[in-house]
N, C-alpha and C positions, 0 to 999 in steps of 0.2 A: 574549533568551530565546525559544525556539520554543514556540508554543502550538498544539497539535493539537486542543484542545477546541472551537475555533471552526469547524473544518472539518466540514461536514454531509455525511452519507452521500450525499444527493442531489447535492451539488456534485461529489463524486468520480464518481458514476455518470454525471452529465451530461458531465464532462470526458472520461471514457473514451469515451462515445458520440461526442462532438465529434471525438475523435482516431481515429475508426473502429476502435476496439478492439471488434470484433464477431465474431470467429471462434468457432466452437463449441469446447467443451471438448476438449482434446487427448487425454483419457483415454477418455471415453464418448460424445462427440459431442453432448451436450446443449447447447442454446442458452440455458439458464436459469442465472443466477448470482445470488448474494446477497452484499451487503456484510457483512463480518464485523466489522472494527474498523480503527482506525488504530493504528500501532505504530512503534517505533523499532528498526531492524535494525542491531545493532552491527557495526562493521567491526573484526575482530581482526587486527592486523598480525603477531602472532606466535601461530600456532595451538597452540603448546606452553605458553602462559601464559594463564590465566584472568584477565581484567581487567574492571574496572567503570569506566564512563565512557569518554571518548575519542570517536573518530569514529563516526558513525552515519548511517543513511539513514532519514529519516521516510518511512513507507510506508503504503499501504492494503492490507488483506488482503481478497481476494475469493474466494468458494467456489462451486464448481459445485453447483447445487441437487440434482443427481441422484447424483453419486458422491462429492462432498465434496472433490475435489482443490482445493488452495489455489494461488492466484497472488498474488504480491506486486507492487505497483506503486509506484514511487518517486513521491512527491508533487511534488518540485521540477520535473520536466519537464512536469507537468500544470499548473503555475502555481498551486498551491494552498497554498503555504507563506506564513505570516504571521510577521513578527518582532514580538515584543512588547518594547518598550524598558522597562527598569526602572532 
């Protein structure tokens, strides 16, 4: 079972910095961003059918501090996913 509760915002921010994710906002040019939340982005294999469950991408949502544009970063490539065995 996947547990996103143990991922700290500071861990996400540090990993983004380590990976040189440092370009300014693509909408307004601001260099200031805020962590919003972790989330699960569902992958819908059939866009004509609403489904619950299935494949998903654990992600972090980051917002530009000036204009509010959102960016979503998958947690797996950042090495931030933990599995919790039950």
